[in-house]
NULUMZA-716147 format. One record per residue: x, z, y of N, C-alpha, C in turn; residue in one letter. Coordinates in steps of 0.001 Angstrom, whole numbers, padded with zeros to 6 digits, always signed. Each point is the difference from the previous one (the first is absolute). Layout:
# residues N
XZYXZYXZYA
...
# end
This chain:
# residues 463
+020377-007412-000456-000443-001389+000166+000527-000546+001325M
+000708-001130+000004+000566-000532+001243-001092-000448+000959P
+000336+000023+001260-000930-000475+001015-000128-001519-000083R
-001042-000523+000639-000189-001443+000055+001174-000629+000750I
+000487-001118-000474+001074-000692+000695-000473-000428+001378K
+000859+000174+000982-000346-000343+001375+000639-001333+000368K
-000807-000915+000494+000530-001285+000405+000348+000022+001474T
+000869-000901+000393+000407-000071+001394-001074-000712+000799K
-000516+000671+001011-001037-000600+000840+000673-000976+000964I
-000664-001136+000274+000601-001068+000803+000508+000474+001358D
-000749+000879+000639+000413+000518+001298-000332+001478+000050A
+000713+000782+000811-000327+001422+000110-001453+000183+000378P
-000612+001038-000550-001421+000214+000235-000332+000086+001476L
+000869+000655+000792-000316+000167+001405+000082-001319+000774E
+000681-001006-000578+000098-001289+000666-000982-001022-000575E
-000754+000378-001012-000851-000958-000689-001335+000680-000324N
-000652+000480+001046-001144+000885-000178-001176-000677-000686K
-000124-001333+000155-001120-000647-000645+000127+000037-001524E
+001213+000222-000511+000192+000079-001446+000155+001427-000491K
+000025+000957+000931+000186+001396-000391-001243+000523-000697A
+000199+000980-000847-001114+000647-000696-000714+000922+000974Y
-001270-000230+000191-000789+000806+000930-001025+000791-000797N
+000290+001279-000265-000876+000828-000820-001385+000143+000607W
-000084+000120+001312-001318+000158+000647-000891-001208-000263S
+000579-001195+000094-000784-001210-000263-000432-000065-001463E
+000893+000386-000890-000343+000020-001433-001156+000955-000242V
+000079+001200+000559-001051+000991-000203-001310-000447+000628M
+000066-000678+001134-001221-000521+000631-000708-000981-000927D
+000777-000870-000641-000593-000972-000926-000637+000718-001189R
+000688+000997-000524-000532+000739-001153-001271+000746+000382I
-000008+000620+001173-001189+000728+000451-001188-000936+000210E
+000243-001182+000550-001105-000938+000239-000596-000497-001312S
+000808-000023-001058-000466-000464-001303-000706+001107-000792R
+000231+001249+000374-000518+001131-000783-000714+001014+000887N
-000855-000472+000865-000676+000875+000959-000846+001060-000703K
+000124+001237+000484-000803+001087-000543+000553+000627-001267G
+001090-000542-000537+000566+000530-001243+001105+001009+000356E
-000429+001167+000441+000910+000967+000616+001065+000508-000966D
-000396+000337-001229+000969+000525-000961+001063-001045-000322E
-000439-001235-000200+000931-001078-000315+000968-000237+001154F
-000521-000055+001214+000849-000253+001163+000975+001151+000233L
-000423+001221-000285+000893+001150+000124+001193-000156-000937Q
-000262-000388-001245+001079-000184-000980+000930-001138+000401A
-000577-001110+000464+000809-001152+000407+000901+000367+001172V
-000562+000701+000969+000770+000382+001183+001154+000939-000372R
-000294+000967-000867+001026+000982-000380+001178-000680-000695E
-000295-000952-000875+001079-000687-000712+000691-001010+000901I
-000792-000791+000710+000564-001078+000815+000955+000475+001070G
-000306+001142+000617+000847+000509+001079+001400+000371-000494E
+000118+000337-001284+001307+000397-000535+000812-001193-000509T
-000595-001190+000026+000684-001182-000531+000521-000929+001086L
-000289+000324+001264+000320-000935+001075+001490-000315+000071T
+000877+001004-000167+001435-000281+000116+000504-000872-001137D
-000611+000113-001185+000377-000866-001127-000442-001432+000266V
-001229-000161+000454-000553-001350+000205+000634-000680+001207I
+000300+000766+001041+000583-000572+001213+001334-000688-000256E
+000762+000501-000977+001336-000560-000218+000054-000928-001211C
-001153-000434-000493-000013-000941-001127-001054-001070+000270D
+000467-001155+000442-000919-001062+000406-000833-000523-001167K
+000525+000111-001219-000786-000436-001165-001313+000781-000099R
+000070+001302+000242-001192+000851-000084-000999-000352+001086L
+000517-000364+001176-000880-000399+001097-000668-001338-000297Q
+000803-000983-000402-000543-001340-000228-001019-000017-001133D
+000264+000758-001053-000918+000039-001148-001135+000990+000205A
+000054+000776+001093-001045+000978+000347-000304+000911-001200R
+001074+000538-000571-000123+000775-001232-000893+001221+000183I
+000222+000763+001066-000802+001209+000162-001477-000343+000181F
-000298-000985+000829-001404-000383+000207-000651-000453-001303E
+000744-000698-000826-000549-000457-001274-000384+001183-000883R
+000787+001072+000076-000317+001182-000805-001256+000707+000478L
-000408-000238+001246-001206+000654+000531-001285-000761-000339T
+000140-001169-000602-001175-000767-000446-000006-000001-001521V
-000975+000647-000643+000002+000080-001463-000014-001380-000653P
+000639-000088-001164-000071-001240-000774-001456-000389-000234D
-000809+000993-000312-001445-000230-000139-000748+001332+000024R
-001253-000076+000395-000894+001160-000049-001213-000399-000823I
-000246+000729-001051-001131-000285-000893-001098+001008+000307I
-001169-000498+000339-001147+000840+000342-001126-000295-000974T
-000649+001044-000506-001065-000244-000973-001057+001099+000049F
-001170-000361-000503-001132+000923-000094+000045+000723-001340R
-000310+001286+000025-000053+000789-001231-001413+000559-000146V
-000746-000512-000965-001362+000472-000271+000000+000840-001277C
-000634+001155+000063-000061+000875-001168-001288+000811+000060W
-000311+000625-001110-001271+000726-000124+000266+001495-000104E
-000678+000789+000843+000197+001450-000051-000864+000618-001102D
+000063+001326-000139-000696+000677-001097-001517-000053+000139D
-000485-000313+001189-001442-000129+000222-000493-001423-000199D
+000922-000874-000424-000379-001398-000229-000032-000840+001258G
+000493+000548+001115+000005-000747+001260+001299-000799+000129K
-000122-001209+000526+001169-000850+000207+000738+000446+001258V
+001307+000225-000134+000847+000361+001130+000971-001150+000278Q
+000339-000173+001270+000891-001092+000404+001159+000571+000813I
+001201-000347-000420+001199+000380+000749+000855-001214+000290N
+000946+000176+000935+000942-001048+000350+001338+000302-000664Q
+000575-001002-000649+001313+000150-000617+001002-000948+000623G
+001274+000404-000029+001072-000822+000568+001266+000106-000858W
+000820-001027+000076+001396+000064-000453+000830-000779+001014R
+000927+000686+000657+000894-000634+000964+001340-000228-000691V
+000350-001258-000208+001279-000373-000588+000918-000404+001155Q
+000817+000948+000448+000722-000193+001260+001203-000922-000129N
+000902+000304-000928+001197-000837-000158+000513+000118-001423C
+000117-001143-000673+000494-000019-001378+001372-000626-000109G
+000801+000067+001073+001288-000691+000014+000987+000554-001014A
-000040+001306-000272+001025+000560-000885-000569+000500-001325I
-001273-000292-000262-000587+000409-001270-001517-000027+000069G
-000668+000294-001125-001463+000039+000012-000495+001052+000985P
-001162-000263+000589-000583+000953+000939-000189+001336-000704Y
+000286+001076+000709-000091+001339-000586-000514+000960+001047K
-001024+000738-000345-000563+000980+000928-001310+000530-000530G
-000424+001129+000518-001124+000725-000560-001370-000533+000385G
-000994+000582-000651-001419-000215+000303-000556+001309+000549L
-000729-000091+001093-000560+001183+000656-001519-000129+000069R
-000702+001024-000493-001460+000039+000085-000390+001106+000973F
-000471-000386+001178-000339+001000+001018-000853-000670+001079H
-000944+000725+000595-000844-000605+001042+000787-000518+001203P
+001206+000551+000222+000801-000421+001154+000744-001308-000239S
-000044-000526-001214+000740-001223-000307-000603-001180+000759V
+000866-000711+000710-000400-001233+000680+001205-000927+000031N
-000156-001171+000573+001070-000993-000080+001224+000432+000793I
-000183+000715+001118+001138+000456+000780+000844+000997-000790S
-000665+000961-000656+000708+000998-000799+000762-000674-001135V
-000647-000939-000685+000653-000645-001140+001140-000921+000433L
-000147-000668+001124+001100-000837+000492+001199+000855+000401K
-000266+001136+000630+001099+000907+000350+000700+000504-001257F
-000788+000394-001006+000581+000534-001219+000795-001071-000751L
-000519-001224-000041+000698-001090-000693+001288-000382+000728A
-000036+000007+001319+001184-000302+000806+001073+001053-000229F
-000371+001282+000084+000940+001088-000265+000528-000070-001437E
-000909-000332-000933+000390-000058-001415+001057-001064-000232Q
-000078-001094+000733+000985-001071-000140+001400+000509+000306T
+000126+000782+001068+001300+000555+000381+000413+001110-000966F
-000948+000828-000375+000298+001092-000930+000516-000542-001326K
-000689-000989-000553+000398-000552-001292+001375-000661+000072N
+000280-000650+001133+001317-000611+000164+001095+001064-000033A
-000277+001175+000548+000994+001069+000027+000378+000478-001400L
-000928-000061-000946+000294+000516-001346+001075-000808-000700T
+000211-001251+000428+000953-000870-000687-000575-000652-001234G
-001261+000267-000304-000654-000594-001162-000739-001271+000421L
-000219-000948-000916-000646-001267+000361-001511+000146+000140P
-000418+000506+001173-001430+000216+000254-000343-000445+001412M
-001042-000820+000118-000551-000324+001303-000967+001084+000442G
-000673-000236+001135-000877+001029+000546-001451-000418+000063G
-000889+000900-000432-001430-000243+000084-000753+001317+000057G
-001291-000083+000246-000853+001191+000014-001437-000465-000133K
-000839+000864-000544-001398-000385-000164-000893+001209-000076G
-001285-000266-000189-000935+001107-000129-001408-000399+000366G
-000797+001009+000285-001408-000213+000313-000505+001148+000854A
-001102-000242+000705-000611+001037+000832-000954+000879-000821D
+000287+000130-001265-000791+000808-000931+000359+001474+000158F
-001012+000856+000064+000204+001441+000118-000305+000642-001350D
+001020+000469-000723-000241+000579-001320-000528+001432+000037P
+000057+000643+001174-000427+001400+000067-001489+000116-000320S
-000311+000922-000873-001395+000205-000399-000504-000971-001040G
+000828-000944-000404-000423-000982-001006+000318+000536-001401R
-000832-000382-000942+000220+000418-001379+001138-000805-000617S
+000485+000474-001128+001054-000696-000719-000451-001404-000402N
-001244-000133-000420-000496-001314-000405-000127-000945+001187K
-000371+000535+001172-000082-000850+001188+001384-000500+000398E
+000988+000878-000077+001369-000411+000330+000493-001041-000998I
-000340+000171-001267+000377-000987-001008-000643-001354+000307M
-001300+000000+000313-000681-001270+000274+000560-000669+001246R
+000345+000800+001006+000584-000602+001200+001364-000624-000325F
+000851+000729-000701+001329-000525-000348-000104-001292-000802C
-000934-000041-000919-000161-001203-000815-000480-001177+000844Q
-000941+000253+000917-000470-001074+000879+001100-000465+000947A
+000808+000937+000466+001117-000342+000877+000995-000905-000733F
+000327+000348-001242+000944-000802-000767-000581-001352-000406M
-001322-000099-000123-000618-001296-000297+000430-001058+001017D
+000196+000418+001245+000434-000927+001041+001516-000056+000124E
+000651+001172-000049+001435+000049+000275+000836-000676-001076L
-000465-000014-001251+000860-000459-001097+000462-001443+000165H
-000725-000789+000769+000361-001404+000208+001287-000160+000798R
+000389+001044+000713+001066-000122+000985+001239+000838-000319H
+000014+000652-001169+001129+000874-000334+000572-000377-001360I
+001157+000523-000313+000664-000261-001276+001394+000582+000042G
+000656+000144-001160+001297+000686-000058+001101-000686+000793P
-000123-001285+000265+000999-000702+000809-000591-000547+001286R
-001214+000471+000326-000678-000463+001210-000252+001151+000958T
-000724+001002-000463-000396+001129+000838-000297+001167-000927D
+000642+001124+000246-000116+001170-000882-000494+001198+000818V
-001309+000240+000039-000514+001145+000754+000329+001328-000671P
-000167+001066+000763+000168+001369-000498-001099+000847+000629A
+000122+001310-000103-000967+000890+000608+000384+000364+001424G
-000954+000569+000708+000218+000522+001347-001083+001063+000203D
-000433+000208+001209-001013+001024+000272-001259-000263-000818I
-000435+001009-000735-001204-000041-000849+000111-000974-001171N
+001182-000482-000276+000222-000832-001193+001115+000654-000801V
-000397+000846-000946+000939+000711-000846-000033-000520-001422G
+000414+000821-000937+000114-000442-001390-001347-000408-000585S
-001070+000705+000377-001329-000373-000511-000373-001402+000454R
+000146-000261+001303-000387-001304+000544+000893-001115-000533E
+001306+000285-000119+000910-001008-000556-000410-000344-001432I
-000414+000993-000757-000457-000260-001365-001200-000930-000040G
-000985+000270+000857-001185-000874+000042+000373-001406+000463Y
+000843-000093+001020+000401-001304+000527+000794-000794-001034L
+000948+000675-000657+000840-000704-000959-000778-000391-001247Y
-000908+000875-000450-000835-000336-001152-000819-001250+000253G
-000558-000105+001199-000780-001184+000354+000891-001235+000078R
+001188+000152+000608+000924-001134+000116+000383-000518-001381Y
+000282+000919-000896+000421-000394-001344-001108-000783-000710Q
-001237+000447+000151-001118-000710-000646-000239-001368+000628R
+000112-000072+001322-000261-001263+000698+001063-001055-000296L
+001253+000429-000160+001097-000954-000168+000467-000142-001443T
-000524+000849-000889+000421-000009-001402+001515+000106-000118N
+000577+000923+000783+001453+000161-000019+000368+001456+000248S
+001153+000373-000497+000562+001329+000258+001292-000225+000768F
-000002+000358+001273+001161-000282+000848+000151+001109+001025S
+001126-000033+000709+000264+001015+001005-000596-000342+001343G
-001263-000383+000019-000626-000467+001231-000418+001130+000921T
-000166+001204-000493-000209+001164+000848+001029+001051-000378L
+000436+000786+000968+000883+001118-000292-000718+001306+000330T
+000571+001089-000518-000695+001281+000073-000911+000198-001194G
+000256-000784-001055-000832+000062-001201+000289+001283-000786K
-000891+000340-000903+000225+001140-000879+001147-000257-000957G
+000644+001066-000436+001164-000145-000883-000346-000683-001308L
-001247+000129-000459-000391-000581-001279-000204-001511+000067S
-000073-000558+001216-000210-001455+000086+000918-000641+001051Y
+001283+000384-000059+001008-000713+000782+000490+000687+001247G
-000456+001213+000275+000440+000700+001195+001382+000614-000159G
+000531+000494+001096+001346+000588+000007-000051+001484+000346S
+000806+000804-000678+000186+001376+000453+000559-000009+001428P
-000260+001019+000750+000477+000206+001374-000808-000784+001032V
-000842-000960-000433-000736-000786+000999-000884+000896+000855R
-000658+000970-000611-000875+000896+000770+000821+000815+000992V
+001177+000441-000418+000831+000860+000837+000846-000774+001007E
+000150-001311-000195+001086-000759+000635-000003+000038+001521A
-001141-000170+000645+000002-000046+001464+000400+001347+000584T
-000569+001081-000538+000341+001330+000490+001436+000389-000315G
+000426-000256-001230+001388+000295-000377+000972-000840+000844Y
-000310-001289+000136+000868-000887+000769+000141+000445+001448G
-001086+000502+000568+000037+000520+001374+001021+001123+000124L
-000005+000914-000950+000935+001125+000044+001434-000460-000284I
+000176-000976-000892+001340-000535-000240+000571-000631+001280Y
-000854-000757+000706+000467-000632+001245+000306+001067+001044F
-000879+000992+000131+000228+001089+000939+001315+000703-000297L
+000285+000256-001266+001251+000659-000393+001206-000834+000400S
-000083-001328-000236+001097-000882+000385+000190-000001+001521D
-001106+000016+000716+000058-000004+001458+000672+001277+000524M
-000364+001135-000576+000627+001260+000398+001475+000021-000399L
+000306-000479-001205+001399-000042-000449+000860-000830+000947D
-000558-001114+000480+000750-000877+000906+000306+000682+001325A
-000747+001054+000293+000221+000758+001239+000507+001408-000306H
+000683+000116-001153+000682+001240-000400-000957+001190-000069L
-001158-000257-000591-000997+001062-000167-000584-000107-001406D
-000786+000999-000393-000584+000045-001333-001482+000364+000088K
-000764-000426-001000-001420+000313-000037-000254+001431-000463I
+000885+000545-000820-000187+001354-000513-000130+001012+001128G
-001047+000843-000072-000229+001019+001007-000800-000451+001204G
-000259-001306+000136-000746-000502+001145-001498+000281-000164K
-000684+000235+001117-001462+000148+000005-000627-001349+000338T
-001062-000343-000723-000569-001348+000088-001510+000059+000221I
-000477-000811+000946-001426-000220+000209-000379-001307-000684L
-001034+000035-000832-000506-001208-000666-001475-000148+000334I
-000392-001192+000421-001425-000298+000184-000502-000762-001209S
-001287+000165-000283-000596-000645-001162-000013+000929-001193G
-000798-000355-000982-000058+000743-001256-000258-000968-001144A
+000454-001226+000203-000147-001019-001024+001259-000142-000812G
+000109-001123-000654+001089-000242-000929+001370+000129+000662N
+000174-000642+001155+001303+000008+000666+000353+001406+000476V
-000944+000636+000692+000264+001327+000564+000351+001011-001082A
-000767+000018-001080+000191+001021-001026+001296-000204-000774L
+000373-001241-000253+001254-000222-000722+001213+000150+000912H
-000173-000275+001295+001073+000313+000946+000214+001507+000056A
-001092+000751+000033+000099+001461+000003+000661+000496-001283A
-000394-000560-001120+000562+000396-001294+001514-000198-000028E
+000462-001187+000413+001434-000289-000030+000758+000837+001029K
-000585+000216+001168+000654+000811+001023+000217+001427-000502A
-000999+000545-000678+000118+001358-000549+001077+000044-001071I
+000072-001058-000828+001048-000072-001021+001392+000025+000621Q
+000125-000534+001226+001289-000058+000686+000201+001192+000943L
-000821+001045-000231+000146+001279+000709-000370-000052+001478N
-000848-000948+000373-000579+000017+001342-001280+000828-000037A
-000495+000359+001172-001199+000826+000097-001112-000830+000661K
-001024-000351-000778-001123-000791+000498-001050+000945+000570V
-000306-000159+001290-000892+000935+000680-001453-000455+000061L
-000257-001311-000055-001366-000493+000223-000363-001157-000907T
-001289-000128-000220-000669-001204-000481-001233-000158+000884L
-000608-001168+000001-001201-000165+000830-000939-001011-000630S
-001251+000028+000448-000971-001019-000378-000892-000279+001201D
-001066-000740-000198-000851-000395+001126-000701+001185+000646S
-000045+001136-000698-000677+001182+000538+000936+000900+000805K
+001317-000076-000236+000916+000874+000725+001301+000201-000750G
+000753+001041+000393+001342+000257-000529+000060+001322-000736T
+000615-000029-001198+000274+001203-000784+001451+000387+000249L
+000221+001261+000420+001321+000460+000417+000367+001276-000748H
+001182-000007-000603+000551+001206-000621+001373+000222+000621I
+000141+001046+000807+001225+000203+000778+001219+000245-000884S
-000210+000522-001205+001117+000244-000915+000302-001208-000886T
-000835-001030+000093+000203-001217-000777-000811-000048-001285G
-000434-001203-000368-000736-000200-001246+000938+000163-001191F
-000551+000485-001092+000748+000027-001255-000315-001264-000786S
+000802-000283-001010-000252-001165-000862-001346+000144-000705A
-000361+001207-000410-001289+000231-000663-001158-000274+000949D
+000167+000347+001260-001071-000248+000965-000183-001499+000250Q
+001097-000742+000027-000111-001461+000135-000731-000576-001210I
+000312+000481-001191-000701-000451-001212-001492+000329+000086D
-000341+001156+000536-001404+000385+000145-000723-000980+000931F
+000648-000355+001114-000623-000940+000942-000179-001366-000658V
+000981-000426-000802-000143-001269-000729-001264+000003-000855K
-000195+001071-000752-001165+000098-000878-001285+000073+000809E
+000037+000736+001103-001172+000132+000866-000441-001359+000520L
+000952-000786+000504-000321-001308+000564-000409-000986-001094K
+000647+000109-001162-000305-000901-001113-001414+000231-000523L
-000381+001286-000080-001308+000336-000576-001155-000339+000929R
+000148+000341+001275-001189-000068+000832+000214-000508+001411S
+001242-000104+000433+000239-000377+001383-000405+001088+000979G
-000116+001241-000483-000403+001123+000830+001000+000217+001134T
-000480+000477+001147+000868+000258+001140+001044+001061-000330S
+001141-000105+000680+001068+000992-000153-000436+001402+000430L
-001056+000075+000756-000477+001307+000443-000319+000906-001190E
-000354-000617-001128-000327+000778-001202+001220+000749-000542A
+001199-000384+000442+001224+000644-000495+000288+001327+000697C
-000650+000259+001114+000319+001202+000771-000196+001259-000835V
-001093+000061-000736-000265+001192-000807+000849+000050-001266E
+000644-001111-000343+000839-000057-001208+001473+000300+000294K
+000464-000350+001208+001418+000099+000325+000244+001151+000964F
+000827+000920-000388+000308+001153+000854+000710-000468+001276E
-000485+000493+001132+000612-000318+001286-000381-001350+000568G
-000911-000728-000660-000381-001330+000473-001005+000087+001143A
+000146-000914+000967-000932-000119+001116-000453-001443+000109K
-001263-000187+000369-000532-001358+000172-000453-000170+001442F
+000558-001019+000678-000364-000299+001384-000910-001220+000009S
-001286+000249+000150-000985-001088-000044+000208-000971+001160A
-000027-001286-000325+000074-001039+001022+001362-000194+000625G
+001033+000656-000529+001329-000097+000593+000989-000709-000922K
+000908-000767+000621+001140-000572-000715+001104+001058-000064A
+001007-000191-000835+001021+001040-000171+001115+000012+001034P
+000000-000937+000947+001208-000257+000793+000287+001041+001073W
-000883+000980+000192+000254+001062+000992+000810+001154-000594H
+000183-000004-001313+000678+001107-000695+001513-000210+000056I
+000737+001048+000247+001458-000089+000126+000632-000252-001369K
+000871-000998-000063+000688-000350-001247+001190-000882+000327A
+000801-000295-001019+001182-000844+000179-000306-001487-000131D
-000939-000339-000892-000227-001399-000378-001494-000281-000050I
-000397-001204+000407-001403-000431-000064-000110-001256-000851A
-000945+000026-000955-000233-001140-000889-001473-000403+000073L
-000353-000940+000876-001387-000477+000040-000299-000894-001200P
-000929+000441-000850-000263-000692-001271-001477-000335-000183C
-000790+000006+001062-001441-000198-000158-000412-001453+000236A
-000013-000450+001261-000489-001349+000278+000587-000495+001308T
-000330-001254+000381+000600-000575+001189-000480+000700+001275Q
+000929+000098+000952-000269+000532+001341-000596+001408-000013N
+000452+000832-000909-000485+001378-000067+000790+000939+000905E
+001250-000351+000306+000869+000858+000803+000086-000592+001406L
-000611+000698+000971-000120-000513+001357+001132+000494+000891H
+000017-000470+001239+001042+000376+000953+000042+001505+000232E
-001170+000640+000123-000025+001454+000197+000586+000733-001207D
-000261-000532-001186+000602+000586-001197+001522-000121+000052H
+000475-001175+000428+001445-000221+000086+000628+000960+001010A
-000706+000265+001088+000511+000958+000987+000122+001388-000622K
-000978+000392-000812+000052+001302-000675+001185+000064-000956S
+000225-001080-000745+001133-000038-000925+001316+000155+000748L
+000117-000701+001124+001221+000077+000798+000210+001418+000540K
-001059+000586+000531+000096+001347+000570+000357+001034-001067Q
-000463-000241-001225+000261+000949-001082+001325-000231-000709N
+000762-000972+000472+001345-000203-000525+000093-000749-001304G
-000994-000835-000307+000070-000812-001217+001230-000907+000059V
+000728-000087-001106+001225-000809-000018-000204-001372-000643I
-001089-000164-000786-000210-001271-000696-001478-000238-000248A
-000401-001275+000144-001347-000461-000349+000177-001187-000934V
-000592+000069-001182+000061-001113-000948-001419-000339-000435A
-000344-001267+000099-001382-000428-000244-000263-000205-001484E
-001032+000680-000507-000429-000188-001373-001187-000927-000111G
-000675-000258+001124-001118-000938+000056+000457-001259+000733A
-000864-000993+000064+000292-001230+000729-000367+000169+001463N
+000999-000072+000874-000171+000098+001451-000852+001208+000397M
+000352+001217-000450-000801+001172+000322+000187+000497+001431P
+001056-000452+000679+000243+000421+001386-000485-001084+000959C
-000699+000406+001052-000405-000961+001015+001236-000544+000705T
-000171-001105+000718+001131-000594+000712+000588+000985+001009A
-000872+000752+000682+000467+000962+000998+000773+001141-000664Q
-000499+000470-001152+000687+001069-000720+001360-000471-000501A
+000046-001212-000538+001261-000551-000489+001022-000100+001123T
-000449-000488+001167+000894-000145+001150+000578+001352+000406K
-000841+001027+000066+000464+001330+000409+000995+000569-001015L
-000313-000147-001285+000885+000529-001049+001360-000679+000048I
+000005-001320+000134+001268-000731+000026+000819+000330+001247R
-000666+000117+001130+000702+000340+001239+000553+001418-000035E
-000615+000855-000799+000447+001388-000116+001185+000152-000944S
+000423-001101-000609+001122-000006-000951-000292+000837-001244K
-001285+000249-000270-000379+000603-001274+000224-001059-001082I
+000575+000374-001127+000160-000951-001098-001373-000509-000411L
-000157-001326-000043-001330-000565-000232+000080-001155-000986Y
-000676+000150-001150-000015-001038-001022-001358-000686-000019A
-000054-001303+000264-001277-000725-000053-000459-000175-001441P
-001316-000099-000184-000569-000071-001347+000514-001145-000836G
+000317-001128+000628+000456-001140-000804+001291+000320-000746K
+000746+001001+000487+001202+000447-000702-000278+001235-000841A
-000575+001031+000622-000100+001303-000669-001117+000079-001032S
-001025-000861+000100-001034+000069-001041+000009-001222-000914N
+001171-000634-000109+000128-001195-000848+000115+000327-001483A
+000040+001279-000354+000185+000367-001397-001103-000484-000917G
-001230+000007+000496-001122-000424-000831+000099-001453-000399G
+000257-000859+000979+000077-001429-000326+001279-000304-000775V
+001063+000787+000212+001216-000188-000793-000289+000226-001482A
-000749+001086-000307-000363+000253-001397-000955-001057-000522L
-000865-000515+000869-000881-001093-000414+000812-001215-000414S
+001078-000272+000755+000875-001106-000367+000652+000219-001354G
+000389+001246-000275+000578+000305-001308-001056-000111-001103L
-001244+000355+000315-001082-000166-000977-000235-001480-000299E
+000088-000842+001031-000131-001442-000207+001088-000504-000951M
+001229+000456+000188+001098-000411-000881-000234+000490-001421S
-000468+001228-000107-000306+000577-001311-001054-000819-000725Q
-001064-000390+000718-001072-000788-000607+000493-001383-000408N
+000830-000613+000844+000508-001339-000304+000852+000003-001265A
+000681+001127-000257+000866+000103-001176-000709+000656-001181A
-001299+000321+000163-000755+000733-001014+000771+001252-000424F
+000530+000691+001019+000786+001190-000254-000755+001268+000358G
+000695+001116-000107-000573+001304+000284+001003+000801+000812K
-000486+000695+001028+000885+000746+000875+000180+001444-000442G
+001072+000598+000466+000319+001400-000266-000016+000748+001332D
-000632+001175+000058-000193+000713+001255+001331+000264+000693F
+000945+000608-000707+001264+000379+000633+000771-001229+000488E
+000016-001064-000803+000729-001207+000389-000640-000657+001217A
-001337-000068+000017-000689-000613+001133+000127+000845+001257L
-000046+001317-000152+000175+000882+001151+001391-000193+000602D
+000999-000179-000833+001358-000235+000496+000090-001352+000701E
-000673-001033-000544-000015-001312+000655-000701+000090+001349K
-001091+000770+000058-000704+000205+001265+000945+000616+001028L
+000714+001027-000413+000934+000674+000911+001065-000972+000494K
+000495-000853-000893+001021-000972+000383-000554-001027+000988Q
-001232-000472-000230-000610-000975+000908-000188+000610+001384I
-000501+001231+000058-000184+000652+001293+001350+000193+000689M
+001037+000273-000777+001337+000115+000565+000480-001316+000590G
-000272-001107-000697+000407-001315+000516-000778-000345+001266R
-001290+000340+000027-000792-000243+001209+000596+000784+001163I
+000351+001264-000250+000609+000806+001067+001303-000630+000481H
+000829-000469-000941+001277-000592+000379-000200-001270+000834D
-001003-000818-000358-000302-001200+000784-000450+000370+001412D
-000851+001014+000090-000458+000462+001320+001180+000494+000830C
+000902+000703-000643+001182+000526+000686+000893-001133+000485K
+000223-001002-000850+000858-001134+000357-000539-000743+001212T
-001302-000261+000010-000600-000800+001073-000394+000837+001215H
-000103+001322-000168-000500+000825+001095+001003+000959+000597G
+001245-000010-000483+000987+000975+000486+000469-000371+001400K
-000021+000981+000879+000462-000174+001379+000809+001237+000364N
+001314-000077-000212+000831+001178+000188-000318+001028-001073G
-000262+001232+000414-000364+001046-000944-001487-000009-000326K
-000771-000758+000774-001455-000030-000179-000408-001156-000911H
-000988+000236-000865-000569-001060-000838-001446-000219+000429I
-000295-001202+000455-001376-000377+000361-000639-000585-001264D
-000753+000835-000717-000550-000428-001281-001097-001046+000166Y
-000703+000011+001131-001032-001013+000241+000658-001368+000136V
+000967-000076+000887+000716-001261+000199+000724-000414-001284K
+000633+000956-000661+000732-000314-001216-000884-000545-001097G
-001156+000639-000222-000919-000456-001046-000549-001385+000319A
-000416-000208+001245-000591-001278+000372+001011-001137-000092N
+001210+000243+000470+000995-001071-000024+000505-000275-001412Q
+000127+001034-000818+000438-000219-001385-001024-000831-000762A
-001280+000327+000158-001050-000758-000687-000106-001419+000542A
+000051-000135+001322-000119-001320+000621+001136-000911-000440F
+001198+000568-000157+001144-000782-000456-000298-000699-001322S
-000586+000738-000939-000290-000556-001324-001122-001035+000056K
-001034+000300+000765-001123-000932+000121+000429-001281+000705L
+000776+000141+001072+000420-001175+000765+000913-000900-000815A
+000886+000581-000782+000879-000813-000850-000823-000911-000901D
-001048+000555-000612-000836-000800-000903-000772-001074+000756A
-000620+000380+001122-000826-000948+000739+000851-001130+000597L
+001192+000317+000456+000878-001056+000520+000424-000940-001114L
+000249+000540-001178+000408-000844-001140-001102-000956-000408A
-001267+000410+000158-001128-000824-000433-000308-001123+000987F
+000442+000127+001242-000375-000985+001013-001397+000272+000517G
-000568-000997+000658-001331+000178+000612-001096-000114-001050I
# end
């Protein structure tokens, strides 16, 4: 994808400072407008700092304030969710949908049900999603939503009633050409089924308004695997670009959810050795590497009961469980943080560097703190930001949207190949925009490639 056309600035920047792009002033304005929203500001700062050289040499971007416009959502929808628990008591939760930017397509992004959900988290996720979706090359804008609902300990009927009450409010604001939500943390196939069933009844329509649906009612093969598989495809491309291979490499993976387990599955298929998985209780470590059968066992364990990984110690020969610890102290070649935002801290990054890790690729959204990211990048460790390396899930969602629009049906092998091709194109875009001599800055490359596409659309639309 070509870079944004650069216009000739009236006078050299150093001679015309009042018209020069001042990133500090821009960030000050954004911070004053979003006080206390730490996650959102972290994401804005990380992206904005890599765009300064592009914006400085294009007066159109400065005059139209394109980057600042992307930091203010098109709209934020806030609503109350009232539902009844199994004891007949009325429960009240807060629901949100952040529609960040619809310049290149309908808003697209997941729904997250978790007590930690708040407006800062959702704005950060929607902002990142806007750039991630642009990278796929598919016509999708960026959005995110969810609720501060805690599904842990709730019965199946309580989760159903909550999902239905949530959709009672959300359905007014979504549609196949308006906003297409998907799943995220604690929103899997069960929840998507309840949400979509309610949407269908409320609107009297069958459409591709949610993705991640079951195969029997419009879903796509590979959607469950897509984020984890896509992460490994991107990692493989990244290693190939630096004359290396994934086969034989030792890998640390955090998390034990959908992304982590399918990343582990694909890595094992490509002859890598996965040493760890983790959950909120600690890290499960097998020094000889997990087998494909053991990954399948963990899938069933988590699907059935959400039981801690510690239960696997007595099942897996040579397995050790480190309570309360993340996996990043263990020696390995590659680290894949796949759990949640800001899970990998500066001290963890120091351990990775000391242990000779050659690559870090994010499977979650912004799983590395700003300090950890800075240390990893300065260490010249290959580093793939989540907006590039975990874009596989939303890429498959885009293909599911196309499938639904055509009333078609997908094929696993064909869709898996399309996923691989999309991840390859994302890598190539990152390489084009981020190459500096022999080094590829994937953070800068991903941000500038996505911004190029978003800015082209916003400039074409005018104010």
